[in-house]
C-alpha positions, 0 to 999 in steps of 0.5 A: 185679486177678487174682492171678498164675497160670500158665495159658500158658507161664511167659514169657508169664504173667511178662509178663502179670502185670508187663504189668499192674502196669503197666497198673493203675499198680502199677508207675510211668512210669520206674520200675525193676524189680528182677528179685530183688524180681520174681522172689521176689514171683512165685516164678519164676526170675531167667531167667524174669523176664528173658525176661518183661521182653524180651518186654514191651520188644517190646510197649513197655511196658519198656526194657531199658538195658544195665549199669542195668536194666529201666525202665518205659516212660515215659508221656509226651506224645510216647509217647501222640501217637505210640500213637494215630497208629499205632493209628489208621492200622492200624485205619483201613486194617483197618476199611475192609476189614472194611466191604467184605468182613464177613459176617453173623457178623462183625456178630453177634460185634460186636454181642454184644461191644457189648452185653456191654460195655454190661452191664458199663459198667451193673455198673461192672465197669472191668476186664471193660470193658476187656477186652471192649473189646480183643476187640471190637477184635480181632474188627474185624481179622477181614479185616486179612490182613496179618501185619505189621499184626496183630503190630504191633497185638498188641504195641500193646495193652499200651500202649492198655490202659495208656493207657485206664486212665489216662483211664478213672482221670482221666474215670470213666464219661464215658470209658466212654459215649465208648466205647460211643458210638463203638462203637455208630456204628461198627457202623452205619457198618460194617453200612451199609459206609460206609468213609469215615464209618468213617474219620472217627469212627475219626480222631475217636475217636483224636483224643479218646482221645489228649487224654483220656490227656494231659489225665489225664497233666497232672493 
């Protein structure tokens, strides 16, 4: 994981750093986050940590409990099933729009990201593979044209990354192969403008990913 390096606003960078600690299980499910220790570790003020934790609460990674402190959101079955059910609903809706409206440059972008992911898979570069996977999904939202859906999905990405890492830690390269197969099939169906087939594959993929994460949590 990259070291903390301020690039955007300080609050966003604090949130991003803690987000990665949670996603990569350096902060565990249900663990308390101590503001003083985190502020010292990152060499920032308590206020900056507090603002970052509030942002992460909006992104479903942290729960701020009055008079008790901040805790990593528990990663349990209810959370995981709720996440993938919601992602499927949003991504199927926007995927149908993409199928109907895509332009050649959209397909070039998706195919380029797929090729980059395949290269990262062959080089066993897990972190880059995950980040490209998120970029691929974001690229598929180009025709979403819905403020609330785009905003909601942005807040769900950190939890999706967290779950993806759990699945990958347990399932290894097979999980990466499943991702690549899904993307290759999706690109073909988008190019063929087959809405229903794309919706079907998104459903299968969401179910598969959900079960992979749950299997990892149970082991």
